Every structure is written in structure tokens, then in C-alpha cells.
LOLUM-882941 format. One line per field, with one value per residue (C-alpha): y, z, x; residue in three letters. Coordinates in steps of 0.001 Angstrom, whole numbers, plus 500000, padded with zeros to 6 digits. Layout:
c2	[Y / ...]
c3	[Z / ...]
c1	[X / ...]
residuo	[ALA / ...]
END
This chain:
c2	[750758 / 748722 / 745539 / 744686 / 741202 / 739255 / 741413 / 739908 / 740371 / 742461 / 744808 / 745451 / 745738 / 748010 / 750546 / 750413 / 750744 / 754165 / 755374 / 753970 / 756440 / 759266 / 757377 / 758849 / 756991 / 755910 / 752711 / 751044 / 749613 / 746079 / 746657 / 748043 / 745013 / 742632 / 744450 / 744241 / 740522 / 740017 / 741797 / 739644 / 736441 / 737435 / 738248 / 734716 / 732940 / 731134 / 730968 / 733580 / 731858 / 728531 / 730008 / 731602 / 728507 / 726339 / 728603 / 728997 / 725370 / 723437 / 725688 / 727509 / 730305 / 731441 / 733379 / 734982 / 732714 / 729684 / 726181 / 727025 / 729998 / 727683 / 725311 / 728307 / 729229 / 725728 / 725975 / 729278 / 727877 / 724835 / 727107 / 729307 / 726320 / 724923 / 728248 / 728641 / 731214 / 731204 / 730740 / 730330 / 730556 / 731467 / 734258 / 733579 / 735959 / 735542 / 737047 / 736886 / 734652 / 735680 / 733020 / 733816 / 730905 / 730404 / 733264 / 733441 / 736767 / 737441 / 740127 / 739304 / 742340 / 743409 / 739808 / 736935 / 737111 / 735686 / 738280 / 737668 / 738846 / 738116 / 738954 / 741632 / 740882 / 741492 / 741227 / 739539 / 736669 / 736948 / 735662 / 734230 / 734678 / 738327 / 739423 / 743181 / 746321 / 748118 / 751777 / 753120 / 755548 / 756928 / 757045 / 756797 / 760543 / 760259 / 757412 / 759370 / 761846 / 759200 / 759705 / 757232 / 754414 / 755795 / 752607 / 749888 / 746546 / 747775 / 746707 / 749607 / 749559 / 751950 / 752404 / 754507 / 754451 / 751687 / 752528 / 753924 / 751807 / 753519 / 752742 / 754053 / 752741 / 756276 / 756329 / 753275 / 755179 / 757150 / 754220 / 752080 / 754238 / 752475 / 749162 / 750361 / 752633 / 752098 / 749543 / 752056 / 754345 / 751507 / 749969 / 753366 / 753746 / 750466 / 748644 / 744846 / 744596 / 746614 / 745841 / 747831 / 748058 / 746168 / 748276 / 747364 / 748428 / 745277 / 744589 / 740933 / 739354 / 738751 / 740399 / 741995 / 741085 / 743092 / 744056 / 746615 / 749066 / 748784 / 751451 / 751888 / 748313 / 747136 / 745218 / 745181 / 743589 / 743302 / 741361 / 743426 / 742191 / 743463 / 742703 / 742688 / 745811 / 744450 / 743573 / 747020 / 748558 / 746470 / 747687 / 751281 / 750923 / 749398 / 752209 / 754830 / 753225 / 753678 / 749928 / 748796 / 746824 / 744002 / 741607 / 738186 / 737136 / 734677 / 734923 / 732683 / 734850 / 735246 / 735554 / 732273 / 733284 / 733611 / 731581 / 731550 / 733169 / 734192 / 735828 / 733744 / 735177 / 734287 / 735789 / 736157 / 737144 / 740109 / 739541 / 742716 / 744331 / 741419 / 743494 / 745931 / 744668 / 745435 / 744122 / 743138 / 741056 / 740470 / 739055 / 735329 / 735356 / 736042 / 736379 / 733066 / 733702 / 733095 / 731639 / 734920 / 734851 / 738582 / 739611 / 738719 / 735458 / 737528 / 739766 / 736766 / 735266 / 738509 / 739291 / 735700 / 735023 / 738299 / 737435 / 733861 / 735155 / 737316 / 734237 / 732603 / 735358 / 734349 / 736653 / 737876 / 741640 / 743600 / 743945 / 741258 / 740865 / 739736 / 738465 / 738624 / 736760 / 738734 / 736928 / 738197 / 741361 / 741320 / 741317 / 744381 / 744347 / 742084 / 740498 / 743907 / 745293 / 742091 / 742346 / 745998 / 745198 / 742055 / 743859 / 747250 / 747222 / 746515 / 748701 / 751187 / 748507 / 748172 / 750352 / 749988 / 748319 / 747764 / 745452 / 744134 / 744199 / 745712 / 742837 / 741321 / 743825 / 745646 / 748099 / 751576 / 753897 / 754002 / 756303 / 756724 / 758281 / 758450 / 761153 / 763420 / 761413 / 758190 / 759886 / 760101 / 756344 / 755731 / 758104 / 755997 / 752787 / 754239 / 754835 / 751202 / 750068 / 752331 / 749664 / 747794 / 750717 / 752164 / 755923 / 757832 / 759198 / 761287 / 761280 / 762156 / 759466 / 757828 / 754274 / 751265 / 749171 / 748321 / 745961 / 748498 / 751199 / 750300 / 750293 / 753485 / 755188 / 754431 / 755956 / 753044 / 754358 / 753109 / 752777 / 751527 / 749948 / 751013 / 748539 / 749206 / 748591 / 749007 / 745511 / 745269 / 746363 / 744110 / 741138 / 742477 / 740339 / 738444 / 734837 / 736016 / 736392 / 733263 / 732218 / 732669 / 736454 / 736583 / 737182 / 735384 / 738065 / 740862 / 738919 / 738456 / 742215 / 742785 / 740298 / 741899 / 745300 / 743988 / 741891 / 744767 / 747495 / 745435 / 744083 / 747611 / 748893 / 745851 / 746141 / 749883 / 751768 / 754680 / 755458 / 755817 / 757190 / 760365]
c3	[029233 / 028208 / 030284 / 031928 / 031094 / 032486 / 032853 / 032427 / 035201 / 032908 / 032067 / 035720 / 036891 / 034087 / 034747 / 038515 / 038391 / 036724 / 039525 / 042393 / 041966 / 043006 / 045807 / 049285 / 052226 / 053693 / 051647 / 051408 / 048219 / 049609 / 050383 / 046898 / 045377 / 047488 / 046587 / 042893 / 043204 / 044947 / 042089 / 039517 / 041385 / 041843 / 038160 / 037250 / 040088 / 039849 / 043625 / 043808 / 041119 / 042873 / 046128 / 044694 / 042593 / 045693 / 047760 / 045175 / 044028 / 047260 / 049493 / 047091 / 048216 / 051802 / 053326 / 056632 / 059540 / 057369 / 057501 / 054307 / 055970 / 058812 / 056301 / 054716 / 058058 / 058427 / 054829 / 055621 / 058604 / 056655 / 053792 / 056132 / 057670 / 054258 / 053081 / 055935 / 058152 / 061698 / 063170 / 061903 / 064033 / 064153 / 066361 / 066838 / 067361 / 067410 / 064953 / 063894 / 060865 / 057986 / 055424 / 051915 / 051486 / 048368 / 046320 / 043542 / 041915 / 038722 / 036929 / 037165 / 035352 / 032543 / 031800 / 033357 / 033207 / 035472 / 036989 / 038066 / 041623 / 044943 / 048544 / 050135 / 053334 / 056424 / 054598 / 056184 / 054611 / 053159 / 055653 / 052657 / 048906 / 047897 / 044689 / 044716 / 042614 / 042138 / 042948 / 040881 / 042200 / 039811 / 042482 / 046209 / 046665 / 045504 / 047936 / 050923 / 050461 / 050762 / 053543 / 056385 / 055762 / 052315 / 050378 / 052543 / 050751 / 047753 / 046443 / 046097 / 043178 / 043369 / 039999 / 039613 / 037039 / 036150 / 037453 / 034939 / 034559 / 036276 / 037216 / 040726 / 041251 / 041384 / 041837 / 044063 / 047273 / 045846 / 043988 / 047080 / 049042 / 047540 / 048744 / 052191 / 053350 / 050843 / 053066 / 055906 / 053780 / 052087 / 055469 / 056857 / 053953 / 054859 / 051729 / 051743 / 050014 / 048359 / 044999 / 043879 / 040824 / 041481 / 042322 / 039428 / 036067 / 034066 / 031483 / 032378 / 034091 / 037197 / 040335 / 042795 / 046453 / 049369 / 052952 / 053965 / 056820 / 060178 / 061445 / 064897 / 066177 / 063850 / 060589 / 057951 / 058680 / 054968 / 052086 / 050067 / 046625 / 044121 / 040469 / 037559 / 035507 / 032384 / 034440 / 036047 / 032556 / 031535 / 034467 / 033677 / 030065 / 031120 / 033635 / 030988 / 028756 / 031546 / 032033 / 035428 / 037141 / 039629 / 041065 / 042642 / 045116 / 047846 / 049875 / 052636 / 053755 / 057521 / 060568 / 062235 / 065515 / 066815 / 065287 / 065397 / 062794 / 062957 / 061488 / 060232 / 061388 / 059651 / 061012 / 059763 / 062961 / 062582 / 063040 / 065040 / 065993 / 066320 / 068387 / 065477 / 063030 / 059354 / 058641 / 055202 / 054195 / 052438 / 053516 / 053528 / 053313 / 050169 / 049076 / 048214 / 044641 / 043058 / 044349 / 045574 / 043273 / 042611 / 045919 / 047730 / 047001 / 044907 / 047855 / 050080 / 047372 / 046641 / 050222 / 051276 / 048231 / 048714 / 052316 / 051357 / 048878 / 051626 / 053876 / 051441 / 051837 / 053644 / 056541 / 057922 / 057675 / 060907 / 061623 / 061826 / 058733 / 059569 / 056998 / 058193 / 056337 / 057763 / 058452 / 057827 / 055946 / 053550 / 056335 / 058129 / 058584 / 061592 / 061472 / 061130 / 064197 / 066123 / 065260 / 066293 / 069596 / 070342 / 069602 / 070989 / 073620 / 070948 / 068063 / 068902 / 067697 / 064345 / 062300 / 059058 / 057732 / 054222 / 052418 / 048900 / 048276 / 044911 / 042481 / 040566 / 037858 / 037857 / 040543 / 039094 / 042090 / 045560 / 048159 / 051848 / 055184 / 057134 / 058667 / 056540 / 057114 / 056275 / 053207 / 051865 / 052359 / 050486 / 047731 / 047252 / 047288 / 044522 / 042396 / 042811 / 041865 / 038806 / 036293 / 037228 / 035873 / 039333 / 039989 / 043268 / 044438 / 047430 / 050719 / 052919 / 051841 / 054911 / 054459 / 053556 / 052617 / 054159 / 056854 / 057817 / 058671 / 062400 / 062855 / 060828 / 063006 / 065998 / 064371 / 062585 / 059512 / 056101 / 052479 / 049640 / 046386 / 044230 / 041585 / 038290 / 039212 / 035779 / 035776 / 039526 / 039657 / 036737 / 038979 / 042514 / 044631 / 041607 / 040342 / 037806 / 040438 / 039423 / 038881 / 035099 / 035586 / 037007 / 034664 / 036086 / 034778 / 036394 / 039646 / 039523 / 039093 / 042284 / 044199 / 042928 / 044188 / 047587 / 048070 / 047321 / 049216 / 052314 / 052508 / 052339 / 055067 / 057284 / 056953 / 057660 / 060896 / 059901 / 062192 / 060003 / 062417 / 061171]
c1	[439104 / 442103 / 442270 / 445566 / 446876 / 449788 / 452881 / 456334 / 458858 / 461034 / 458167 / 457367 / 460966 / 462165 / 459425 / 459827 / 463629 / 463379 / 461122 / 463180 / 466040 / 463724 / 461971 / 462246 / 463784 / 460423 / 460937 / 464337 / 465794 / 465491 / 461802 / 461210 / 462879 / 460800 / 457590 / 458464 / 459175 / 455811 / 454061 / 455800 / 454992 / 451347 / 450882 / 452005 / 450199 / 446857 / 446407 / 443642 / 441611 / 442089 / 440774 / 437636 / 436950 / 437166 / 434912 / 432168 / 432239 / 432771 / 430664 / 428312 / 425937 / 426656 / 423769 / 424767 / 423865 / 423153 / 424587 / 426513 / 428214 / 429252 / 430845 / 432583 / 434170 / 435588 / 436808 / 438535 / 440406 / 441602 / 442683 / 444696 / 446416 / 447303 / 448775 / 451226 / 449540 / 450887 / 447419 / 443898 / 440778 / 437096 / 435739 / 432036 / 429135 / 425364 / 422907 / 419249 / 418715 / 416453 / 415518 / 414280 / 411896 / 409785 / 408349 / 405794 / 404985 / 403058 / 401106 / 397398 / 395965 / 395694 / 396782 / 398701 / 402510 / 405169 / 407494 / 411080 / 411490 / 413139 / 412319 / 414477 / 416367 / 414252 / 410930 / 407915 / 405967 / 402503 / 399938 / 398099 / 398287 / 397815 / 396089 / 395659 / 395580 / 398895 / 399476 / 402380 / 405014 / 407606 / 410313 / 410952 / 410437 / 406833 / 406200 / 407518 / 404638 / 401917 / 399365 / 398983 / 396459 / 395600 / 396479 / 394969 / 394888 / 396895 / 400291 / 402723 / 405146 / 408099 / 409774 / 412916 / 415688 / 418090 / 421557 / 424025 / 427164 / 430067 / 433663 / 433006 / 429477 / 428084 / 424338 / 424065 / 423440 / 420517 / 418973 / 419300 / 416854 / 413854 / 415249 / 416223 / 413384 / 410569 / 408859 / 408474 / 406313 / 404417 / 403627 / 402617 / 400184 / 398473 / 399661 / 399637 / 403023 / 405779 / 407384 / 410432 / 412645 / 415886 / 418911 / 421189 / 422604 / 421816 / 419110 / 418647 / 415662 / 417757 / 416337 / 418783 / 418396 / 419796 / 419063 / 416493 / 416988 / 415267 / 412895 / 414365 / 414378 / 411600 / 411701 / 408972 / 405599 / 404816 / 406404 / 408883 / 409911 / 412491 / 411728 / 414162 / 414807 / 413041 / 409964 / 409981 / 410224 / 407221 / 405119 / 406049 / 404930 / 401616 / 401091 / 401858 / 399224 / 396700 / 396207 / 394886 / 397642 / 397262 / 399829 / 399495 / 402187 / 403003 / 406218 / 407563 / 410516 / 410790 / 413023 / 414011 / 415610 / 419177 / 422017 / 425829 / 428041 / 431676 / 434765 / 437696 / 441042 / 444326 / 447549 / 451108 / 452941 / 455281 / 459004 / 459740 / 456417 / 453976 / 451555 / 451009 / 448378 / 447849 / 444353 / 443074 / 440074 / 436796 / 433459 / 432877 / 429088 / 427080 / 423510 / 421923 / 420793 / 424223 / 427478 / 428956 / 431975 / 432189 / 430561 / 432714 / 434492 / 436885 / 437756 / 438442 / 440659 / 442527 / 443467 / 444162 / 446341 / 448236 / 449061 / 449943 / 452528 / 454041 / 454109 / 456538 / 459142 / 462369 / 461451 / 458125 / 457481 / 457948 / 454224 / 451563 / 449391 / 445871 / 443380 / 439777 / 437049 / 434131 / 430876 / 427343 / 428315 / 425385 / 422809 / 424133 / 427945 / 427375 / 430827 / 432453 / 430705 / 431435 / 435151 / 435355 / 433642 / 435650 / 438949 / 437994 / 440734 / 443345 / 442207 / 444973 / 447406 / 445628 / 447946 / 445939 / 442788 / 441452 / 439040 / 438459 / 434690 / 433865 / 434162 / 437046 / 437947 / 441286 / 442357 / 442832 / 443303 / 444887 / 443296 / 444111 / 443250 / 446506 / 448714 / 450954 / 454135 / 452324 / 450830 / 454407 / 454687 / 451426 / 452563 / 455696 / 453684 / 451512 / 454626 / 455647 / 452122 / 451914 / 453050 / 449867 / 447817 / 447099 / 447071 / 447248 / 443920 / 442908 / 444811 / 441826 / 439338 / 437791 / 436599 / 438692 / 435662 / 432256 / 433572 / 436230 / 433667 / 433320 / 437107 / 437633 / 435014 / 437246 / 440313 / 441981 / 443886 / 442751 / 443708 / 441512 / 442603 / 439678 / 438545 / 436833 / 433205 / 431661 / 430170 / 429619 / 425992 / 425124 / 425963 / 425527 / 423134 / 421774 / 421738 / 424315 / 427058 / 428961 / 432558 / 432569 / 432371 / 435914 / 438836 / 441935 / 444306 / 442331 / 442173 / 445962 / 446456 / 444440 / 446564 / 449769 / 448627 / 447578 / 450715 / 453088 / 451248 / 450458 / 454006 / 455439 / 453131 / 453693 / 457485 / 457466 / 458199 / 455944 / 452992 / 449896 / 447305 / 445582]
residuo	[MET / GLN / GLN / LEU / LYS / ARG / LEU / THR / PHE / GLY / ALA / VAL / LEU / SER / ILE / VAL / SER / VAL / GLN / LEU / MET / ALA / THR / GLN / ALA / VAL / ILE / THR / ASN / ASP / GLN / LYS / GLN / THR / ALA / THR / GLN / LEU / MET / GLN / THR / ALA / ILE / LYS / SER / ASP / LEU / GLY / MET / GLU / ILE / VAL / THR / SER / LEU / THR / THR / GLU / ILE / GLY / PRO / ARG / LEU / GLY / GLY / SER / GLU / ALA / GLU / GLU / ARG / ALA / ARG / ASP / TRP / GLY / VAL / LYS / LEU / GLY / GLU / SER / LEU / GLY / PHE / ASP / ASN / ALA / ARG / ILE / GLU / GLU / PHE / THR / MET / PRO / PHE / TRP / ASP / ARG / GLY / HIS / LEU / HIS / ILE / SER / LEU / SER / SER / PRO / TYR / GLN / GLN / GLU / LEU / TYR / GLY / THR / ALA / LEU / GLY / GLY / ALA / ALA / PRO / THR / LYS / GLU / LYS / ILE / ASN / ALA / ASP / VAL / VAL / TYR / PHE / ARG / ASP / ILE / HIS / ALA / LEU / THR / GLU / VAL / LYS / ASP / ASN / SER / LEU / THR / GLY / LYS / ILE / VAL / PHE / VAL / ASP / GLY / ASP / LYS / MET / VAL / LYS / SER / GLN / THR / GLY / ALA / GLY / TYR / GLY / GLN / ALA / ASN / GLN / ARG / ARG / ARG / ILE / GLY / TRP / GLN / HIS / ALA / GLN / ARG / SER / GLY / ALA / SER / ALA / LEU / VAL / VAL / ARG / SER / VAL / GLY / SER / ASP / SER / HIS / ARG / PHE / PRO / HIS / SER / GLY / MET / MET / SER / LYS / ASP / GLY / GLU / ASN / TRP / ALA / ASP / ILE / PRO / VAL / ILE / ALA / ILE / SER / ASN / PRO / ASP / ALA / ASP / HIS / LEU / ARG / ARG / LEU / HIS / ASN / LEU / GLY / LYS / PRO / LEU / ALA / ILE / SER / LEU / HIS / SER / GLU / SER / LYS / TRP / LYS / GLY / GLU / VAL / SER / SER / GLY / ASN / VAL / ILE / LEU / ASP / LEU / ILE / GLY / SER / GLU / LYS / PRO / GLU / GLU / ILE / VAL / LEU / ILE / GLY / GLY / HIS / LEU / ASP / SER / TRP / ASP / LEU / GLY / THR / GLY / ALA / VAL / ASP / ASP / GLY / ALA / GLY / VAL / ALA / ILE / THR / THR / ALA / ALA / ALA / ALA / LEU / ILE / ALA / LYS / LEU / PRO / LYS / ARG / PRO / LYS / ARG / THR / ILE / ARG / VAL / VAL / MET / PHE / GLY / ALA / GLU / GLU / VAL / GLY / LEU / LEU / GLY / ALA / PHE / ALA / TYR / ALA / LYS / GLN / HIS / GLU / ALA / ASN / LEU / HIS / ASN / HIS / VAL / LEU / ALA / THR / GLU / SER / ASP / PHE / GLY / ALA / GLN / THR / ILE / TRP / GLN / LEU / VAL / SER / ASN / VAL / ASN / PRO / GLN / ALA / THR / LEU / LEU / VAL / ASP / GLU / ILE / ALA / LYS / ILE / LEU / SER / PRO / LEU / GLY / ILE / VAL / ARG / GLY / GLY / SER / ASP / VAL / VAL / GLY / GLY / GLY / PRO / ASP / ILE / ILE / PRO / MET / ALA / ALA / LYS / GLY / VAL / PRO / THR / ILE / ARG / LEU / ASN / GLN / ASN / GLY / ARG / ASP / TYR / PHE / ASP / LEU / HIS / HIS / THR / PRO / ASP / ASP / THR / LEU / ASP / LYS / ILE / ASP / PRO / ASP / GLU / LEU / ALA / GLN / ASN / ILE / ALA / ALA / TYR / ALA / ALA / SER / ILE / TYR / LEU / ILE / ALA / ASP / SER / ASP / VAL / ASP / LEU / LYS / PRO]
END
């Protein structure tokens, strides 16, 4: 796919001006001109890159509930104040804290070999070092058929297939089942531990972390480890040769009680309808293996920078623009659910919500879930965004992003600016999620799209509710 690089003002404006003559009255000429100027400014600006560089360098990894996430919240408030937001605050909530601790995992039969693995979120520690025979399962479906207490004292290994690289991230949901529910069947079988193939599309020896699902109110009582794709390939080849497999492991991951987390709220107060809120954001926390640049420092930078550019306009848009840096997303959308609960009485005034949380590559599609009249508005926004390489997608796509799910479930309208996720699951939840993976020009294209579209919605009188 051809990568979009810095557009000149003339290139953007000349293409947009041809389209504007046919644009319907849902967007005025002055609004179109302002949106075009925002796009041009964003394309030239380094603000987004400065924000994500600051977050990943000054704060580093930000596991939900950790001391580092607390420092990130303070960082977010200071950033908002420095960028001219009308208010900046933290809305706290409590959460259980899971800590990864130290892990050692190695092949012990048919020979000694270190494996590259990481504990999955919610996993239990080993009570003592485990050295046990491995029972191989080709995929999660095979494991679900295991009989209760039939594998006592064994280590279960669930293989699967490496994800295929895709612009949309297709295949993640299915592959993710071994990470989410595999432990329930391994524990039911009496196994001492579960090892799974990492959920990712890369061929590097970087294991992918991620949160498991609860079984009712219960978390795993056994250690659960994800190993890198090359190591999983190696175990498969040994199994296919009929070699007896054994693994040695010791894991210190465990729950450490209730702690405080929080959402950072940055507001640009609307000039005419301050009670109506257009919400954008990303999640502030990250997994602790890398520095969370792509997931989701980029999303925080994109949405904050877009709003900051709007803040510099001579006049605020009619509606309030709210940037939310959600806390504790990776460990269960905890900040998202806390926000929806804390603002439940005012969700009817949230006229739109959307999130950037799919990496830092270029946006290629705009989708929405709004009413028919508002769909015309989104259609016109898509025309204005088209010089950025963005096409109009579906008008009945529910979502808006992971942290938007609790609000969307309560009827808040959504759009989503879909990014090219071809590299996302190479980096997702791995030590390789670092700042060098972000292209400044691609990041700037994201900010341009958010700045223009969010400004146009915030300055509109159109009701968006489906």
C-alpha cells in the first residue's frame, strides 16, 4: 500500500475545493475552510510525535494499576494544561492489580533449550518449579474436548496458527480464544500449567502478552504462559517427529490486591452548547513488555494533538470536545466501564464517541453508527477527508473503539477512523512495541483526520443519535 507522506496545503486545498461545490448544507463553507486548514496544519505539525515521544520516554511501560500508570496520569494532566485545554483532571477508580513477576521457561526434553515466553494477565504463579511432560493440542478446539482430570500433573501446550497479516486485523478474535479461555479447559483437565502460541503475526522471538478471561468471578489457579511464534513452531516440529516433550518453568505472576487507577479528562468547553460532549481518546496504560508506543501511546497522541490544534482556533466549536486518556484498558476495559458508570446520568449529552487504538499507521476508512440525517454529515466529512486517502465505509458499524464499547452499549453514537493494522499484530503486547515503530508522517495523517472530523462534528447542530 502506498504510504501517505506530508501533503502541501495547496495539494489538500485544491482537491477539497472541487468537492465543496457539491457539498450539502449540513456543513457550511466556513466550517469546510476551517477543517481544511486544520488538516494542513496537522500534516505539518510535529506535536503528535512530541507527545508520544514524551509519554514513552519519560514514563515508559504503564501496566494498569502500577506506579508507572499513576505517573502517566499526572503527565496527562500537565500535558493538557500546557496545551490550552479549559480543564484537566483525573477521575479515579479502584481495580485489582496483577503483577507479572519473574518467569523462566525452557524445554527440558528432548534436550535443554531456553524458550521465550511471558505470563498472561490473570495467571497464577507456580507454587514451586514445574518440570513436566507436555501434552500437545493442535488448536483450542481440540483442548475443549479434553476430559476432566485426565491430564493431572502435565503441561498442556495449545498450538494454533500464526495470524495472517491483515489491514483490518482479521483473525484476531478467533486466535485469541486460546489466550482467553484455554486455561479453563487446561485447569479442568488437572494440568499443572498451560503454554500457548502467542497471538500475533510476527516471526520474531517476542512473546505476546494479553489478558485472559475470567470464568464467572474466578481467575486461573495455574500458570499460563504465551511463547513466541518461532518457539511454538519449534515445539510443533518436535511433536511431529514424535519426540517426547517436557518443559521446565517457574512463574511469579500473581494478584496483589486493590489499587487506584483513573481516567485523565481534558475538556475544550463548547462555545454555544457546552453541555453536549464529543468524546475522543485512547488508553493511557500499556502492557509492561515494551513502552506502549503503538498500543496505545499513539492513540493518546493522535487524539490529544487533534484537540490541541482545535484549541488554537479563534473560536471554540459549539460543542465541548473531551479527550479521555482511559486507564487500565489492557486488563479489562476497566477505565471504560468506570467512565460509563461515573457519567451514566449524563451519557445522553454525549453526542458522539470514538477512540484511536489500532496502532499508528495511516487511516484508510471512516465508518459510523449514527442516525440517517447524521449519516449525511459523516458522508460529507468523508469527502473532506478524502485527500488524506480515506474512504467512506459502512454507516451501521457499531463500535468506536474498545473503550467506547460501554458507552455505545448505552446508545452513544459512534464513528471510527479505521487505521491500516497490517503491522499491528507484529507489535501488539510485545517487547517490540517501541517508539521507533511509529512513522511521523503517518501519525500526522491520523491527527489531520481526527482534527477535521471532530471539529466538524463539534461545530454542528445535527443530532447524531441512532
